[in-house]
KOLFIRO-746527 format. One record per residue (C-alpha): residue number from 1; residue in three letters; x, y, z. Coordinates in Angstrom, 1 decimal. Each point is the difference from the previous one (the first is absolute). Layout:
<nodes>
- num|residuo|east|north|up
- NUM|Ala|X|Y|Z
...
</nodes>
This chain:
<nodes>
- num|residuo|east|north|up
- 1|Met|89.3|-55.5|104.4
- 2|Ser|1.7|-2.8|1.8
- 3|Thr|2.0|0.7|3.2
- 4|His|1.2|-2.6|2.4
- 5|Phe|2.1|0.5|3.1
- 6|Glu|1.3|-3.0|2.1
- 7|Pro|-0.7|0.6|3.7
- 8|Lys|3.3|-1.7|0.8
- 9|Glu|1.9|2.5|-2.1
- 10|Met|-2.0|2.9|1.4
- 11|Ala|0.8|-1.1|3.5
- 12|Glu|3.7|-0.4|-0.8
- 13|Arg|0.2|3.5|-1.4
- 14|Phe|-1.9|1.4|3.0
- 15|Val|2.2|-1.8|2.5
- 16|Arg|3.1|1.2|-1.7
- 17|Tyr|-1.1|3.6|0.5
- 18|Ala|-1.6|-0.5|3.4
- 19|Ser|3.2|-1.5|1.4
- 20|Ile|1.8|3.3|-0.6
- 21|Tyr|-0.3|2.3|3.1
- 22|Thr|-1.5|3.4|-1.0
- 23|Gln|-1.8|1.4|2.9
- 24|Ser|-0.2|3.8|-0.2
- 25|Lys|0.3|2.3|3.1
- 26|Glu|-2.1|2.9|1.2
- 27|Gly|1.5|3.4|0.7
- 28|Val|3.0|-0.3|-2.3
- 29|Pro|0.5|3.0|-2.3
- 30|Asp|2.1|-1.9|-2.6
- 31|Thr|-1.4|-2.0|-2.9
- 32|Pro|0.2|-2.9|0.3
- 33|Ser|-0.6|0.0|3.7
- 34|Thr|1.9|-3.3|0.3
- 35|Pro|2.9|-1.1|-2.2
- 36|Cys|-1.2|-3.6|-0.1
- 37|Gln|-2.7|1.0|-2.5
- 38|Arg|2.8|0.3|-2.6
- 39|Asp|0.6|-3.7|0.2
- 40|Leu|-3.4|-0.8|-1.6
- 41|Ala|0.2|2.9|-2.4
- 42|Ala|3.3|-1.3|-1.4
- 43|Val|-1.5|-3.5|-0.5
- 44|Leu|-3.1|1.4|-1.8
- 45|Ala|2.1|2.2|-2.3
- 46|Arg|2.2|-2.9|-0.9
- 47|Glu|-3.0|-2.3|-0.7
- 48|Leu|-1.7|2.6|-2.1
- 49|Thr|3.1|0.4|-2.1
- 50|Asp|0.4|-3.8|-0.3
- 51|Met|-3.6|-0.5|-1.2
- 52|Gly|0.5|2.7|-2.7
- 53|Ala|-1.9|3.0|1.3
- 54|Ser|0.8|3.4|-1.4
- 55|Asp|1.2|3.2|1.7
- 56|Val|1.0|-1.9|3.2
- 57|Phe|1.4|2.6|2.4
- 58|Tyr|0.9|-0.6|3.7
- 59|Asp|0.2|3.3|1.9
- 60|Glu|2.4|-1.4|2.6
- 61|Asp|0.1|3.3|2.0
- 62|Lys|-3.7|0.3|0.5
- 63|Cys|-0.8|-3.7|-0.5
- 64|Tyr|-2.5|0.0|-2.8
- 65|Val|-0.1|-2.5|-2.9
- 66|Tyr|-1.5|0.9|-3.4
- 67|Ala|-0.6|-2.0|-3.1
- 68|Ala|-2.2|-0.1|-3.1
- 69|Ile|-1.6|-2.6|-2.3
- 70|Pro|-0.3|1.5|-3.5
- 71|Gly|-3.4|-0.1|-1.6
- 72|Asn|-0.7|-2.4|-2.8
- 73|Leu|-3.0|1.5|-1.7
- 74|Pro|-1.0|0.0|-3.7
- 75|Lys|1.6|2.4|-2.5
- 76|Glu|-3.0|2.3|-0.1
- 77|Lys|0.5|0.7|3.7
- 78|Cys|3.7|0.8|-0.5
- 79|Asp|-0.3|2.8|-2.6
- 80|Pro|2.7|2.6|0.9
- 81|Glu|-2.2|2.9|-1.1
- 82|Lys|-3.0|-1.1|2.1
- 83|Ile|2.3|-0.6|3.0
- 84|Lys|1.6|3.4|-0.4
- 85|Ala|-3.4|1.6|0.4
- 86|Leu|-0.7|-1.6|3.3
- 87|Pro|0.6|1.8|3.4
- 88|Gly|3.5|-0.6|1.4
- 89|Ala|1.1|-1.9|-3.0
- 90|Lys|3.7|0.8|0.5
- 91|Glu|0.1|0.2|3.8
- 92|Lys|-1.8|-3.3|0.4
- 93|Arg|1.9|-1.7|-2.9
- 94|Arg|-3.2|-1.2|-1.6
- 95|Glu|0.4|-3.0|-2.3
- 96|Asn|-3.7|-0.3|-1.1
- 97|Thr|-3.3|1.7|0.4
- 98|Ala|-1.2|-2.1|2.9
- 99|Pro|0.2|1.2|3.6
- 100|Ile|3.3|-0.7|1.8
- 101|Leu|-0.8|-2.2|3.0
- 102|Gly|2.0|-0.2|3.2
- 103|Leu|0.3|-2.8|2.6
- 104|Met|1.3|0.8|3.5
- 105|Ala|0.8|-2.0|3.1
- 106|His|2.1|0.7|3.0
- 107|Met|3.1|-1.8|1.2
- 108|Asp|0.0|0.9|3.7
- 109|Thr|-1.9|-1.9|2.7
- 110|Ser|-1.6|1.0|3.2
- 111|Ala|2.0|0.0|3.2
- 112|Ala|-3.1|-0.8|2.0
- 113|Val|1.6|-3.2|1.2
- 114|Asp|3.7|0.8|0.0
- 115|Ala|2.4|-2.7|-1.2
- 116|Lys|3.4|0.0|-1.7
- 117|Gln|-0.7|-3.3|-1.8
- 118|Ile|-3.0|-1.2|-1.9
- 119|His|-0.7|-3.7|-0.2
- 120|Pro|-2.9|-0.7|-2.4
- 121|Arg|-1.3|-3.5|-0.2
- 122|Thr|-2.0|-1.5|-2.9
- 123|Ile|-2.9|-2.4|0.6
- 124|Ala|-1.1|-1.8|-3.2
- 125|Gly|-3.6|-1.2|-0.1
- 126|Tyr|-1.1|1.6|3.2
- 127|Asp|-2.3|-2.5|1.9
- 128|Gly|-2.4|2.6|1.5
- 129|Asn|1.2|-0.6|3.6
- 130|Ile|1.8|2.1|2.6
- 131|Ile|3.5|1.0|-1.1
- 132|Arg|2.6|0.0|2.8
- 133|Leu|2.5|2.8|-0.6
- 134|Asn|2.1|-0.8|3.0
- 135|Glu|-0.5|-1.1|3.6
- 136|Asn|-1.7|3.2|0.9
- 137|Tyr|-2.1|1.0|-3.0
- 138|Val|-2.5|-1.8|-2.3
- 139|Leu|-2.0|1.1|-3.1
- 140|Asp|-3.5|-1.1|0.7
- 141|Pro|-2.9|0.0|-2.6
- 142|Ala|-2.4|0.6|2.9
- 143|Glu|1.8|3.3|0.7
- 144|Tyr|0.8|0.9|-3.6
- 145|Pro|-3.0|-1.1|-2.0
- 146|Asp|1.6|0.8|-3.4
- 147|Leu|2.4|-2.8|0.7
- 148|Ala|-2.9|-2.5|-0.2
- 149|Gly|-0.4|0.8|-3.7
- 150|Arg|3.6|-0.8|-0.8
- 151|Lys|-0.2|-3.8|0.3
- 152|Gly|2.0|-1.7|-2.7
- 153|Glu|2.1|3.1|-0.8
- 154|Thr|3.7|0.7|0.4
- 155|Leu|0.5|2.3|2.9
- 156|Ile|3.0|1.8|1.3
- 157|Val|0.1|0.8|3.7
- 158|Thr|2.3|1.5|2.6
- 159|Asp|1.8|-1.9|2.7
- 160|Gly|-1.8|2.2|2.6
- 161|Thr|3.0|2.2|0.7
- 162|Ser|-0.5|2.8|-2.6
- 163|Val|-2.3|1.3|-2.7
- 164|Leu|0.1|-1.9|-3.2
- 165|Gly|0.2|3.0|-2.4
- 166|Gly|-3.0|-0.9|-2.2
- 167|Asp|-0.6|3.7|0.3
- 168|Asp|1.3|0.6|-2.5
- 169|Lys|2.3|-2.7|-1.3
- 170|Ala|-3.1|-1.9|-1.3
- 171|Gly|-0.6|3.1|-2.1
- 172|Val|3.7|0.1|-1.1
- 173|Thr|-0.3|-3.7|-1.0
- 174|Ala|-3.2|0.6|-2.0
- 175|Val|1.6|2.9|-1.9
- 176|Met|3.2|-1.9|-0.7
- 177|Glu|-2.1|-3.0|-1.3
- 178|Thr|-2.0|2.4|-2.2
- 179|Ala|3.2|1.5|-1.4
- 180|Ala|1.5|-3.5|-0.7
- 181|Phe|-3.2|-1.1|-1.7
- 182|Phe|-0.2|2.9|-2.5
- 183|Leu|3.7|-0.2|-0.7
- 184|Ser|-0.3|-3.7|-0.9
- 185|His|-3.5|0.2|-1.7
- 186|Lys|0.5|2.7|-2.6
- 187|Glu|-3.1|-1.1|-1.8
- 188|Ile|-2.2|1.5|2.8
- 189|Ala|-0.9|3.6|-0.8
- 190|His|0.7|2.6|2.7
- 191|Pro|0.8|3.8|0.1
- 192|Thr|3.3|1.3|1.4
- 193|Ile|0.3|-1.1|3.6
- 194|Arg|2.2|1.7|2.6
- 195|Ile|0.9|-1.5|3.3
- 196|Ala|1.1|1.6|3.2
- 197|Phe|1.1|-1.7|3.2
- 198|Thr|0.1|2.4|3.0
- 199|Pro|1.6|0.1|3.4
- 200|Asp|-1.5|1.3|3.3
- 201|Glu|-3.7|-0.3|-0.8
- 202|Glu|-0.7|-1.3|3.4
- 203|Val|1.3|3.2|1.6
- 204|Gly|-1.8|2.3|-2.4
- 205|Asn|2.9|0.9|-2.3
- 206|Gly|-0.4|-2.4|-2.9
- 207|Thr|-0.4|2.7|-2.6
- 208|Leu|2.2|2.6|1.6
- 209|Asn|2.8|-0.3|-2.6
- 210|Leu|-2.0|-1.8|-2.8
- 211|Asp|1.3|1.2|-3.3
- 212|Leu|-3.0|0.6|-2.2
- 213|Ser|2.2|0.5|-3.1
- 214|Arg|0.9|-3.7|0.4
- 215|Phe|-3.4|-1.1|1.2
- 216|Ala|-1.7|2.0|-2.8
- 217|Cys|-3.6|-1.4|-0.2
- 218|Asp|-3.5|1.2|-0.9
- 219|Tyr|-1.5|-2.4|2.6
- 220|Ala|1.3|-2.5|2.4
- 221|Tyr|-1.0|-2.7|2.6
- 222|Thr|1.6|-0.7|3.3
- 223|Val|0.1|-3.7|0.8
- 224|Asp|-0.2|0.3|3.7
- 225|Gly|-3.4|-1.5|1.1
- 226|Gly|-1.0|-3.1|1.8
- 227|Gly|-2.0|-3.1|-0.9
- 228|Ala|-1.2|-0.8|-3.5
- 229|Gly|-2.5|2.5|-1.5
- 230|Glu|0.9|3.0|2.1
- 231|Leu|-0.3|3.2|-2.1
- 232|Glu|0.4|3.3|1.7
- 233|Tyr|-0.2|3.5|-1.3
- 234|Glu|-0.8|2.1|3.1
- 235|Asn|2.1|0.3|3.0
- 236|Phe|0.2|2.0|3.2
- 237|Asn|0.9|3.7|0.2
- 238|Ala|2.9|-0.2|2.5
- 239|Ala|1.8|2.3|2.4
- 240|Ser|2.4|-0.3|2.8
- 241|Cys|-0.3|1.8|3.3
- 242|Glu|3.2|0.4|2.1
- 243|Val|-0.8|1.2|3.5
- 244|Lys|2.7|1.4|2.3
- 245|Ile|-0.8|0.6|3.7
- 246|Ala|2.0|2.2|2.3
- 247|Gly|-0.3|-1.1|3.6
- 248|Ile|1.4|1.5|3.3
- 249|Ser|2.0|-2.5|2.0
- 250|Thr|0.5|0.4|3.7
- 251|His|0.7|-2.2|2.9
- 252|Pro|-3.3|-2.0|0.6
- 253|Gly|0.3|0.7|3.7
- 254|Ser|-0.3|3.8|-0.5
- 255|Ala|-2.0|0.0|-3.3
- 256|Tyr|-3.3|1.3|1.3
- 257|Gly|-1.3|2.7|-2.3
- 258|Lys|3.3|-0.1|-2.0
- 259|Met|0.4|-3.2|-2.0
- 260|Arg|-1.4|-0.4|-3.5
- 261|Asn|0.5|-3.6|-0.9
- 262|Ala|0.4|-0.1|-3.8
- 263|Val|-0.8|-3.7|-0.2
- 264|Leu|-3.4|0.6|1.7
- 265|Val|-0.7|2.9|-2.4
- 266|Ala|0.8|-2.3|-2.9
- 267|Asn|-2.5|-2.5|1.4
- 268|Glu|-2.6|2.7|0.3
- 269|Phe|0.6|0.9|-3.6
- 270|Ile|-0.7|-3.6|-1.0
- 271|Asp|-3.1|-0.1|2.3
- 272|Leu|-1.5|3.0|-1.8
- 273|Leu|0.1|-1.8|-3.4
- 274|Pro|-3.3|-1.6|-1.0
- 275|Lys|0.0|-3.4|1.8
- 276|Leu|-1.6|-2.1|-2.8
- 277|Glu|1.9|1.6|-2.9
- 278|Thr|3.1|-2.3|0.2
- 279|Pro|1.1|-2.7|-2.5
- 280|Tyr|-1.5|-2.6|2.3
- 281|Tyr|-3.5|1.4|-0.3
- 282|Thr|-0.1|1.1|-3.6
- 283|Lys|-0.2|-1.7|-3.4
- 284|Asp|-0.8|0.7|-3.7
- 285|His|-0.2|3.7|-0.6
- 286|Glu|0.1|1.0|3.7
- 287|Gly|2.9|2.2|1.0
- 288|Phe|2.0|-0.1|3.2
- 289|Tyr|2.7|1.5|2.3
- 290|His|2.8|-2.5|0.8
- 291|Val|2.5|0.7|2.7
- 292|Glu|3.2|-1.6|-1.3
- 293|Glu|2.4|1.0|2.7
- 294|Leu|0.1|1.5|3.5
- 295|Ser|3.3|0.7|1.8
- 296|Gly|1.2|2.4|2.6
- 297|Thr|0.7|0.9|3.6
- 298|Cys|-1.5|2.3|2.5
- 299|Asp|2.0|2.8|-1.6
- 300|Glu|-0.8|-0.5|-3.6
- 301|Ala|-2.1|-2.4|-2.1
- 302|Ser|-0.9|-0.6|-3.7
- 303|Leu|-2.8|-1.7|-1.9
- 304|Ser|-0.1|-1.2|-3.6
- 305|Ile|-3.6|-0.2|-1.3
- 306|Ile|-1.2|-0.8|-3.6
- 307|Ile|-3.3|1.4|-1.2
- 308|Arg|-1.9|-1.7|-2.8
- 309|Asp|-3.3|0.5|-1.9
- 310|His|-1.3|-0.7|-3.5
- 311|Asp|-2.2|3.0|0.1
- 312|Lys|1.9|3.3|-0.5
- 313|Asp|-2.4|2.1|2.2
- 314|Arg|0.2|-2.5|2.9
- 315|Phe|3.7|-0.2|-0.4
- 316|Glu|0.3|3.7|0.4
- 317|Glu|-2.3|-0.2|3.0
- 318|Arg|2.2|-2.6|1.6
- 319|Lys|3.0|2.2|-0.3
- 320|Arg|-1.9|2.9|1.5
- 321|Thr|-0.9|-2.3|2.9
- 322|Ala|3.6|-0.9|0.7
- 323|Ala|1.0|3.7|-0.1
- 324|Lys|-2.9|1.0|2.3
- 325|Ile|1.1|-2.6|2.6
- 326|Ala|3.4|1.7|0.1
- 327|Asp|-1.7|3.3|0.5
- 328|Val|-2.2|-1.3|2.8
- 329|Leu|3.0|-1.4|1.9
- 330|Asn|2.0|3.2|-0.5
- 331|Glu|-2.9|1.9|1.5
- 332|Lys|0.0|-2.3|2.9
- 333|Tyr|3.7|-0.4|0.7
- 334|Gly|1.5|3.2|-1.6
- 335|Glu|0.9|1.1|-3.5
- 336|Gly|2.9|-2.0|-1.5
- 337|Thr|-0.7|-3.1|2.0
- 338|Val|-1.3|-1.9|-3.1
- 339|Thr|1.3|0.4|-3.5
- 340|Ala|-1.8|-1.9|-2.8
- 341|Val|1.5|0.0|-3.5
- 342|Ile|-2.3|-1.5|-2.6
- 343|His|1.4|-0.9|-3.4
- 344|Asp|-2.0|-1.5|-2.9
- 345|Ser|1.5|-3.2|-1.4
- 346|Tyr|-2.2|-0.9|-3.0
- 347|Tyr|-3.5|0.4|-1.4
- 348|Asn|-2.8|-2.2|-1.3
- 349|Met|0.8|-0.9|-3.6
- 350|Leu|-3.7|-0.5|-0.9
- 351|Ser|-0.2|3.5|-1.5
- 352|Lys|2.9|-0.8|-2.3
- 353|Ile|-1.4|-3.4|-1.1
- 354|Lys|-3.6|1.0|-0.6
- 355|Pro|0.8|1.7|-3.4
- 356|His|1.7|-3.2|-1.1
- 357|Met|-2.3|-2.8|1.2
- 358|His|1.1|-2.1|-3.0
- 359|Leu|2.9|-1.0|2.3
- 360|Val|-2.4|-1.5|2.4
- 361|Glu|-2.3|-1.6|-2.6
- 362|Asn|2.9|-1.6|-1.9
- 363|Ala|1.4|-1.4|3.2
- 364|Lys|-3.4|-1.5|0.9
- 365|Lys|-0.3|-1.5|-3.5
- 366|Ala|3.5|-1.4|0.2
- 367|Met|-0.7|-1.6|3.3
- 368|Glu|-3.2|-1.6|-1.2
- 369|Glu|1.9|-1.4|-3.1
- 370|Ala|2.5|-1.5|2.4
- 371|Gly|-2.8|-1.6|2.1
- 372|Val|0.2|2.5|2.8
- 373|Thr|-2.9|1.8|1.6
- 374|Pro|0.8|3.7|0.4
- 375|Leu|-0.2|1.3|3.5
- 376|Val|-0.2|3.8|-0.1
- 377|Gln|0.8|1.6|3.4
- 378|Pro|1.6|3.0|1.5
- 379|Ile|3.6|-0.1|1.1
- 380|Arg|0.2|0.5|3.8
- 381|Gly|3.5|1.5|-0.5
- 382|Gly|1.9|1.3|-3.0
- 383|Thr|2.2|-1.2|-2.8
- 384|Asp|2.7|1.5|-2.2
- 385|Gly|-2.8|0.2|-2.6
- 386|Cys|-2.0|2.6|1.9
- 387|Val|3.0|2.3|0.0
- 388|Ile|0.8|-0.4|-3.7
- 389|Ser|-3.7|0.4|-0.8
- 390|Phe|0.4|3.6|1.3
- 391|Arg|3.2|0.3|-2.1
- 392|Gly|-2.0|-0.6|-3.2
- 393|Ile|0.1|-3.8|-0.3
- 394|Pro|-3.4|-1.4|1.0
- 395|Cys|0.8|-3.3|1.8
- 396|Pro|-2.4|-2.5|1.6
- 397|Asn|1.2|-2.9|2.1
- 398|Leu|-0.3|-3.7|-0.8
- 399|Phe|0.2|-3.2|2.0
- 400|Thr|3.2|-2.1|0.6
- 401|Gly|-1.1|-3.2|1.8
- 402|Ala|1.5|1.0|3.3
- 403|His|-2.0|-0.1|3.3
- 404|Asn|0.3|1.2|3.6
- 405|Tyr|2.4|2.9|-0.8
- 406|His|2.4|1.3|2.6
- 407|Ser|-0.1|-3.0|2.3
- 408|Arg|1.8|-3.3|0.7
- 409|Phe|-3.2|-1.7|-1.2
- 410|Glu|0.5|1.3|-3.5
- 411|Tyr|-0.3|-2.5|-2.9
- 412|Val|-0.1|0.0|-3.8
- 413|Ser|-1.8|-2.3|-2.4
- 414|Ala|2.1|-0.9|-3.1
- 415|Gln|-3.3|-0.6|-1.9
- 416|Glu|-1.2|3.5|0.8
- 417|Met|3.3|1.5|-1.0
- 418|Ala|-0.4|-1.8|-3.3
- 419|Leu|-3.5|1.5|-0.4
- 420|Ser|1.5|3.4|0.8
- 421|Ala|2.5|-0.4|-2.8
- 422|Glu|-2.7|-1.2|-2.4
- 423|Thr|-2.2|2.9|0.8
- 424|Leu|2.9|2.4|-0.7
- 425|Ile|0.6|-1.6|-3.4
- 426|Arg|-3.6|0.2|-0.9
- 427|Ile|-0.2|3.6|1.0
- 428|Met|3.0|0.9|-2.1
- 429|Asn|-1.4|-2.0|-3.0
- 430|Arg|-3.3|1.9|0.3
- 431|Tyr|1.8|3.4|-0.3
- 432|Ala|1.6|-1.2|-3.3
- 433|Glu|-3.4|1.0|-1.5
- 434|Tyr|0.0|3.5|1.4
- 435|Asp|1.3|3.3|-1.3
- 436|Val|1.3|2.5|2.4
- 437|Asp|-2.1|3.2|0.4
- 438|Arg|1.3|2.9|-2.0
</nodes>
């Protein structure tokens, strides 16, 4: 099978998407959390229609884009009687006996570095030296070792004032290139492919309003990883811990024995968390507590803490630790001083992938065929895929070619995006030989 993607064209498509401002916003109950995400959604829906995709649907209200690429399998795989006997034949609109595969990427970008404008810059034939982003910031291979291996490649970088949006517009680019390839190379066998572009993944709501009747798949892949070769099928168990502290404010001149400073109690809560179990000190499968926000006055204060662990038992123990700290402080300062509300966000998808390890093995083989060395590793976070895995669609995560997520030092390799698209094409082609389980 011959596939070829021009780095220049990959870069141009990515820059077109990255230039559209789509940062999502925490704490907003509506979906999408920011209306600007609709700007990219409308572009993608139009491009999918123009390239000839089927079932293109733009849910403008909730900001989801859906599309399909019809399968092109031999007659023996398209026998109506055989199809009718398969599970969900009508609901999933089966066209053949092969599994229906899904591809998913998210349109929103992180607000870690806030900016209303994104100014991506393309560097063709990177020379391996320091890249000056602006007068204040540089991208230095000595600080970012992965950059040293990108010599000669076409890179897209920021101007130092914002995130680039490779997370996940590099994934969007790879999926769109995959769709364009299959729609213009009808001789390459593949099963039915369904596409979903989601909003608000960065704020944990990417699948909140995902319509599984439109994204009706047997299996799927999120395209939301980093450098070439990344393949992930286990993620953190995740919870949020919202802490409210009721203080007692009095004039400091007459506060003896009366004042209860809520900010100091909040600091005490933080101090009781395990000191070496923060993101700074942990890696690989190690979990952590991460204090995201502290605000308050003497009278009242609040903490936002996220709790993460790959192991379910340790995850539960971490939640108990946070609850126990609240109990200890209430015993010390009086009942009702500290209220800790712990809410589970998502779970480790490993248990949902294990019965379907062909998803991992086929991804590995596809990478190797594309000249990429698979790098299997745990996600130190979550993806839309971990949520839909628990909704019945096992969904590992694949690389995109983006690096240094959520920072002004983010960059994307056009060559690695091309390898991402080639990997997706080869995975889809491999599943043309499969039959869905009855």
